[in-house]
C-alpha positions in Angstrom: 32.3 64.7 35.6 33.6 65.8 39.0 31.6 68.4 40.7 33.2 71.3 42.4 31.6 74.4 44.0 31.4 77.3 41.6 33.0 80.6 42.4 30.7 83.2 44.1 29.6 86.1 42.0 31.0 89.5 42.7 28.4 91.7 44.6 27.1 94.5 42.5 26.3 98.0 43.6 22.6 99.0 43.5 23.5 102.0 41.3 24.7 99.8 38.5 21.3 98.4 37.8 22.9 94.9 37.5 21.3 92.0 39.4 23.8 89.1 39.4 22.8 85.4 39.4 24.1 82.5 41.3 26.7 80.6 39.3 25.6 77.6 37.3 26.7 74.2 38.7 29.5 72.6 36.6 30.6 76.2 35.8 33.7 76.5 33.6 34.9 80.0 32.9 35.3 81.0 29.2 38.9 81.4 28.2 38.0 83.8 25.4 35.4 86.2 26.7 35.2 88.7 29.5 31.9 90.7 29.9 31.0 93.6 32.1 27.8 95.7 32.4 28.1 99.2 33.7 31.5 98.2 35.1 30.2 95.1 36.9 32.0 91.9 35.9 29.6 89.2 34.7 30.7 85.6 34.8 30.9 84.0 31.4 30.4 80.2 31.2 32.3 78.2 28.6 29.3 75.9 27.9 31.2 73.0 26.3 34.6 72.9 28.0 37.9 74.2 26.7 37.9 75.7 23.2 40.9 73.6 22.1 39.0 70.3 22.6 39.1 68.4 19.2 35.8 68.2 17.4 34.7 65.4 15.1 32.4 67.5 13.0 33.9 70.7 11.5 30.6 72.5 11.7 30.4 71.9 15.5 32.6 75.0 16.0 29.6 77.1 14.9 27.7 75.7 17.8 30.2 76.1 20.6 28.9 78.7 23.1 29.8 81.0 25.9 27.0 82.2 28.1 26.6 85.4 30.2 23.4 86.0 32.1 22.0 88.7 34.4 19.0 90.7 35.2 19.0 94.5 34.7 16.8 97.1 36.3 16.2 99.9 33.7 14.0 101.7 36.2 17.1 102.2 38.4 19.6 102.9 35.6 18.4 104.0 32.1 21.2 102.4 30.2 23.2 99.2 30.3 26.8 99.8 29.0 28.0 96.4 27.8 31.7 95.7 27.2 33.0 92.4 25.7 36.7 91.8 25.9 38.3 88.9 23.9 41.9 89.5 25.2 41.9 85.9 26.5 41.8 84.6 22.9 45.0 86.5 22.0 43.1 88.4 19.3 42.0 91.9 18.5 38.5 92.3 17.2 38.3 92.6 13.4 34.7 91.5 12.8 31.6 91.3 14.9 27.8 90.9 14.6 25.3 91.7 17.3 22.0 90.0 16.9 19.1 90.7 16.9 20.3 93.4 14.6 18.7 96.8 14.9 15.6 97.9 13.1 17.6 100.5 11.2 19.7 97.7 9.6 16.5 96.5 8.0 15.6 100.0 6.8 13.0 100.6 9.5 14.1 104.1 10.6 10.8 104.8 12.4 11.6 102.3 15.1 14.0 102.8 18.0 17.2 100.7 17.8 17.9 98.1 20.5 21.5 99.2 21.0 23.6 102.2 20.2 27.1 103.6 20.6 28.8 100.6 19.2 32.6 100.9 19.5 35.4 98.5 18.6 38.9 99.1 20.0 41.6 96.5 20.1 40.3 93.4 21.9 37.2 95.2 23.2 33.7 95.7 21.8 31.2 98.0 23.6 27.6 99.1 23.1 24.7 100.6 25.0 21.4 98.8 25.6 18.2 100.7 26.4 15.9 97.7 26.8 16.0 94.1 27.9 17.3 91.8 25.2 18.5 88.3 24.7 21.4 88.5 22.3 23.8 86.4 20.2 27.2 87.9 19.5 29.7 86.6 16.9 33.2 88.0 17.2 35.9 87.1 14.7 35.9 83.4 14.2 35.3 82.6 17.9 32.3 80.6 19.0 29.1 82.4 19.8 28.6 84.5 23.0 25.1 84.5 24.3 24.2 87.5 26.4 20.9 87.2 28.3 19.6 90.4 29.8 16.5 89.5 31.9 13.8 91.6 33.4 14.1 91.6 37.2 11.9 89.1 39.0 8.8 90.5 40.6 8.0 89.1 44.0 9.6 85.7 43.6 8.7 83.1 46.3 10.9 83.0 49.4 11.5 80.2 52.0 9.4 81.0 55.1 6.4 82.3 53.2 3.1 80.3 53.5 3.0 77.2 51.4 6.7 77.6 50.3 8.7 74.4 50.9 12.4 74.2 50.4 13.8 71.2 48.6 16.8 71.4 51.0 14.6 70.0 53.8 14.3 66.7 51.8 18.1 66.3 51.2 21.1 65.6 53.4 23.3 68.7 54.0 26.5 66.9 53.0 25.1 65.0 50.1 27.1 64.2 46.9 25.8 66.6 44.3 26.3 63.9 41.6 24.1 61.4 43.4 20.6 60.5 42.3 18.0 62.5 44.2 14.9 61.6 42.1 13.0 59.9 44.9 13.4 62.8 47.4 12.7 65.4 44.8 9.5 63.6 43.8 8.4 63.4 47.4 8.8 67.1 47.7 6.8 67.8 44.6 4.0 65.5 45.8 3.9 67.1 49.2 3.5 70.6 47.6 0.7 69.3 45.4 -1.0 67.7 48.5 -1.3 71.1 50.2 -4.4 71.5 48.1 -3.7 75.1 47.1 -1.0 77.1 45.3 2.1 75.5 46.9 5.6 76.3 45.9 8.7 74.0 45.9 11.7 76.3 46.2 14.9 74.8 44.7 18.0 76.6 46.2 21.3 76.9 44.4 23.0 73.6 43.7 23.0 70.6 41.4 20.2 68.0 41.5 20.6 64.9 39.4 17.3 63.2 38.6 15.3 61.0 36.4 11.7 61.9 35.4 10.0 64.4 37.7 6.1 64.5 37.6 4.3 67.7 38.5 0.7 67.3 39.6 -2.1 69.8 40.1 -1.5 73.0 42.1 2.3 72.8 42.0 4.7 75.7 41.5 8.3 74.6 40.9 10.7 77.6 41.5 14.4 77.5 40.7 16.8 80.0 42.1 19.3 81.4 39.7 22.2 79.1 40.7 20.0 75.9 40.7 20.2 73.2 38.1 18.1 70.1 37.7 20.0 67.8 35.4 19.0 64.5 33.9 21.0 61.4 35.0 22.8 60.4 31.8 21.6 56.8 31.7 18.3 55.3 31.0 16.1 52.7 32.7 12.4 52.3 33.2 12.7 53.1 36.9 14.3 56.5 36.2 12.2 57.3 33.2 8.8 55.6 33.5 7.0 55.0 30.2 4.5 57.6 29.2 1.7 56.2 27.0 3.2 55.3 23.7 6.7 54.3 24.9 8.9 57.3 25.4 9.5 59.6 28.4 10.5 63.1 29.5 12.6 64.7 32.2 9.9 67.1 33.4 6.3 65.8 33.0 3.1 67.6 33.9 0.4 65.0 33.7 -0.3 61.3 34.5 1.8 58.7 32.8 -1.2 56.5 32.3 -3.4 59.1 30.5 -5.6 57.8 27.6 -8.4 59.3 25.6 -10.7 57.2 27.7 -9.7 58.5 31.1 -9.2 62.2 30.5 -11.5 63.3 33.2 -9.7 61.3 35.9 -6.2 62.2 34.8 -6.6 66.0 34.2 -3.8 68.1 35.8 -4.5 71.8 36.5 -2.7 74.9 37.7 1.0 74.2 37.4 3.9 76.7 37.2 7.6 76.4 36.6 9.4 79.7 37.1 12.7 81.2 38.3 16.2 81.8 36.7 17.8 78.4 37.3 18.6 75.7 34.8 16.8 72.5 33.7 19.3 70.4 31.7 18.4 67.2 29.8 22.1 66.1 29.6 21.1 65.3 26.0 24.4 64.5 24.3 25.4 62.2 27.2 22.0 60.5 27.1 22.3 59.8 23.4 26.0 58.7 23.6 25.5 56.4 26.6 22.3 54.8 25.3 20.8 53.7 22.0 19.9 57.0 20.3 17.6 55.3 17.8 15.4 53.7 20.5 13.4 54.8 23.5 16.4 54.5 25.7 17.5 58.0 24.7 14.1 59.3 23.5 13.6 61.5 26.6 12.0 64.9 26.0 13.1 67.8 28.1 9.5 68.9 29.0 6.2 67.3 28.3 2.6 68.0 29.5 -0.4 65.8 28.7 -4.1 66.4 29.4 -3.2 69.6 31.4 -4.7 73.1 31.7 -3.5 76.4 33.1 0.2 75.8 32.8 2.7 78.7 33.1 6.4 78.4 32.3 8.5 81.6 32.8 12.1 82.8 33.1 13.9 79.4 33.4 16.9 78.4 31.3 16.4 75.1 29.6 19.0 73.2 27.7 20.3 70.0 26.1 17.3 67.7 25.5 18.0 64.3 24.1 15.0 64.7 21.8 12.3 67.4 21.4 12.6 70.1 24.0 9.0 71.2 24.7 6.2 68.9 23.8 2.9 69.9 25.3 0.2 67.4 24.2 -3.6 68.0 24.7 -2.8 71.0 26.9 -4.9 74.2 27.1 -4.3 77.7 28.5 -0.5 77.3 28.3 2.0 80.2 28.5 5.7 80.1 27.9 7.2 83.5 28.6 10.8 84.5 28.6 12.0 81.0 28.3 15.6 80.5 27.2 16.3 77.2 25.3 19.8 76.1 24.2 19.7 72.7 22.5 22.6 71.9 20.2 24.2 68.7 21.5 27.9 69.6 21.6 30.2 68.2 24.1 33.2 65.9 24.8 33.4 62.4 26.1 36.1 59.9 26.8 36.4 56.7 24.9 39.2 54.3 24.0 40.6 56.9 21.6 40.7 59.6 24.3 38.7 62.8 24.6 36.8 63.7 21.5 34.1 66.0 20.4 30.5 65.0 19.7 28.1 67.0 17.6 24.9 66.2 15.7 24.4 69.2 13.4 21.4 68.1 11.4 18.2 66.1 11.7 18.8 65.6 15.4 15.1 65.7 16.6 16.1 68.5 19.0 13.1 70.7 18.1 12.3 73.7 20.2 8.5 74.1 20.8 6.4 71.2 19.4 3.0 72.4 20.4 0.9 69.2 19.9 -2.9 68.8 19.9 -3.2 71.8 22.2 -5.3 74.9 22.4 -4.9 78.5 23.6 -1.1 78.6 23.8 1.2 81.6 24.0 4.9 81.5 23.5 6.3 85.0 24.1 9.6 86.8 24.5 11.6 83.6 24.4 15.0 82.6 23.0 15.7 79.4 21.0 19.0 78.1 19.8 18.7 74.7 18.3 19.9 72.5 15.4 16.3 71.5 14.5 12.9 73.2 14.0 12.3 76.1 16.4 8.5 76.5 16.5 6.4 73.5 15.2 2.6 73.2 15.9 1.5 69.6 15.1 -1.0 66.9 15.6 1.2 63.8 16.0 -0.9 61.3 17.9 2.0 60.8 20.4 0.9 59.2 23.7 -2.1 58.0 21.8 -3.7 61.5 22.4 -5.2 63.1 19.3 -7.4 66.1 18.4 -7.1 69.4 16.7 -4.5 72.1 17.5 -5.6 75.7 17.5 -5.4 79.2 19.1 -1.6 79.4 19.1 0.4 82.7 19.2 4.2 82.9 18.9 5.1 86.5 19.5 8.3 88.5 20.0 10.7 85.5 20.1 14.3 85.3 19.0 15.7 82.2 17.3 18.7 80.6 15.7 18.2 77.2 14.0 19.7 75.0 11.4 16.2 74.0 10.2 12.8 75.6 10.0 12.1 78.7 12.0 8.3 78.8 11.9 6.7 75.5 10.9 3.3 73.9 10.8 3.4 70.1 10.3 4.9 67.7 9.3 3.0 65.5 11.8 -0.5 66.3 10.7 -3.0 63.6 11.8 -5.7 66.2 12.5 -6.6 69.9 11.8 -4.3 72.8 12.8 -5.8 76.2 12.6 -5.8 79.8 14.0 -2.0 80.1 14.3 -0.2 83.4 14.5 3.6 84.1 14.2 4.1 87.7 15.1 7.0 90.1 15.5 9.6 87.3 15.8 13.3 87.8 15.0 15.1 85.0 13.3 18.9 85.3 13.4 19.3 82.2 11.2 17.0 79.7 9.7 17.1 77.3 6.8 13.5 78.2 6.0 11.5 81.1 7.5 8.0 79.4 7.1 7.1 75.9 6.3 3.5 74.5 6.1 3.5 70.8 5.3 0.6 68.3 5.2 2.1 64.8 5.1 0.5 62.3 7.4 -3.3 62.0 7.1 -5.8 62.5 4.2 -8.4 65.2 4.6 -6.5 67.4 7.2 -7.1 71.1 7.1 -4.3 73.6 7.9 -5.9 77.0 7.9 -6.1 80.6 9.2 -2.3 81.1 9.5 -1.0 84.6 10.2 2.7 85.5 9.8 2.9 89.2 10.7 5.8 91.6 11.0 8.6 89.1 11.3 12.3 89.6 10.5 15.1 87.3 9.4 18.8 88.0 9.2 20.1 84.9 7.4 18.6 82.1 5.3 20.8 79.1 5.6 22.0 76.2 7.7 20.5 73.0 6.1 19.6 72.2 2.5 16.3 73.9 1.6 17.6 77.5 2.1 14.4 79.4 1.1 11.9 81.8 2.7 8.8 79.7 2.2 7.9 76.0 1.6 4.2 75.2 1.3 3.5 71.6 0.3 0.7 69.0 0.4 1.5 65.4 0.1 -2.0 64.2 1.0 -5.5 65.2 0.2 -7.0 68.0 2.3 -6.3 71.7 2.3 -3.9 74.6 3.2 -6.2 77.6 3.3 -6.2 81.3 4.3 -2.5 82.1 4.8 -1.5 85.7 5.3 2.2 86.8 5.3 2.2 90.5 5.9 5.1 92.7 6.9 8.3 90.7 6.5 11.9 92.0 6.5 14.9 90.1 5.4 18.5 91.2 5.2 19.5 88.9 2.4 18.0 86.9 -0.5 17.3 83.2 -0.2 19.7 80.7 -1.9 16.9 78.8 -3.6 13.4 80.0 -4.8 10.5 79.5 -2.5 8.0 76.7 -3.3 4.3 76.1 -3.1 2.7 72.8 -4.2 -0.9 71.7 -3.8 -1.9 68.0 -4.0 -4.2 68.0 -7.0 -7.0 70.1 -8.6 -9.4 69.2 -5.9 -7.0 69.6 -3.0 -5.4 72.9 -3.4 -3.4 75.5 -1.4 -5.9 78.4 -1.4 -6.2 82.1 -0.3 -2.4 82.7 0.2 -1.6 86.4 0.4 2.0 87.8 0.6 2.4 91.6 1.0 4.8 94.1 2.5 7.9 91.9 2.0 11.2 93.7 1.8 14.7 92.4 1.3 17.5 94.7 2.3 15.0 97.5 2.6 13.5 97.1 -0.9 10.0 95.8 -1.7 10.1 92.5 -3.5 8.3 91.2 -6.5 6.7 87.7 -7.0 9.6 86.6 -9.2 12.1 87.6 -6.6 10.7 85.1 -4.2 8.9 82.2 -6.1 9.6 82.2 -9.8 7.7 79.1 -10.6 5.6 78.5 -13.7 2.0 79.6 -13.2 0.1 76.6 -14.4 -2.4 74.1 -13.0 0.4 71.8 -11.9 1.0 74.0 -8.8 -2.6 73.8 -7.6 -2.2 77.1 -5.7 -4.4 80.2 -5.5 -2.0 83.0 -4.7 -1.9 86.8 -4.4 1.3 88.7 -4.1 1.0 92.4 -3.6 3.9 94.8 -3.5 2.7 97.4 -1.0 4.6 99.4 1.5 3.9 99.6 5.2 1.6 102.6 4.8 -0.6 100.7 2.3 0.6 102.7 -0.7 1.4 100.9 -3.9 5.1 101.1 -4.8 5.4 98.7 -7.7 3.3 99.1 -10.8 1.0 96.5 -12.3 -1.8 94.4 -10.9 -1.2 91.9 -8.1 0.0 88.5 -9.2 -2.5 85.7 -8.9 
């Protein structure tokens, strides 16, 4: 596509609390949505081109997106008054949904609502925010509007500070933004690492087309808000060098030649990726232009291997050709306030003219595949994807294998066609000490899935699912709250599901199946589960025959949130 300079954002007054961002490269204004916050216009990107573009798959319309993003300083201004106007669509508003929906919608009256003063008038929808939130709005039958309200950056790096190097010094001032800059970008990263201390590569606003970029020890990659690193849309081994095992990634923290035998020599430490810019895998073009069933399009968006002390924060990531985040054998890893959009919708030109392209199901576009890693936190992030959102696993990819443990997924928001919170199915070694806490699921086909499928003797244990919420069960074919299943010998043990709120019932009953009498699912406890504000019973959720064929040891207690019994009778076991 032809690159043209994006329009400059309108300056905002300090009194508004609004901090505007540089405009994303390849920006195309949404024809349907106009957004303002405290009277300040916010640019709205039409992520996938004109709304009237024909689409091959009817369900693709559900995945078309408009995006508005900004930071807001609630210390300066106590409230953010948001107005959304759809006059450009030629419609008035007759239905709308704002997600995450308020605690009061779930019957949790003791908690403060996220937004108040909701008003609908003609083509305009307005509401007041009192806290930072990443939101998904559905208005009428228009495609989704993503509204990202970021926390202001604290002391971001600036060019001129010690050990801060600008990428601009490695590139020609009059360069073609569509040209390959992989070599120059990699030299800049290597020079920052060679400083021997906490160096920063500052990426100014603009478009940077690259192949694989490798981050080594003591490197901080910082993206300004109008910067975009985008994958070149074609594959070769020069652009995407093979990582052990055959595939590749756009961003790689590690050594491509790492093996279980050279871990000491290939360890990478102390790496950061921060800022408010974009890293874009160009996924649907990568898959269309290459063989999507082979390694030619099997390029992850992010991967780390044999790394420790890695911090990813604030950046907008989108459009991976395969899995989005795949840290392998990585420890002390933090993902905070990461925004991920991975749904592979777009248009392309062929002999039949311009057409839409959409892969709605089984796309291998997972969100966070935490693989054979320890001490990992994913917090305050937003995931919109057609495949599994959060998936701890032990896959053996890159021929690196070990246990996976000490994982916390907390206060995240997600929309997925598949599983929201998942352990497995790649289970070649033990996975344990995993916590999913205070996450908000807008839509998921399953809320929780624990599957042991690959190796015999694997233990999946000590799993905590605490105080999560889900608005809608649906999207794919399973459409249930829980799926626990063992297809190999081993164990699923010590699972606590405590404090779950759902707005609607599942379409199908939840399931739980052990392997045999010697390889059971044991010590599963479900309590404090409410649907539409009412405590549920065992038969509301599972309703399977309690006999030895299930091979499950199960306790289902109907307690309220103060620990008082609300439903008579003994707990089901």
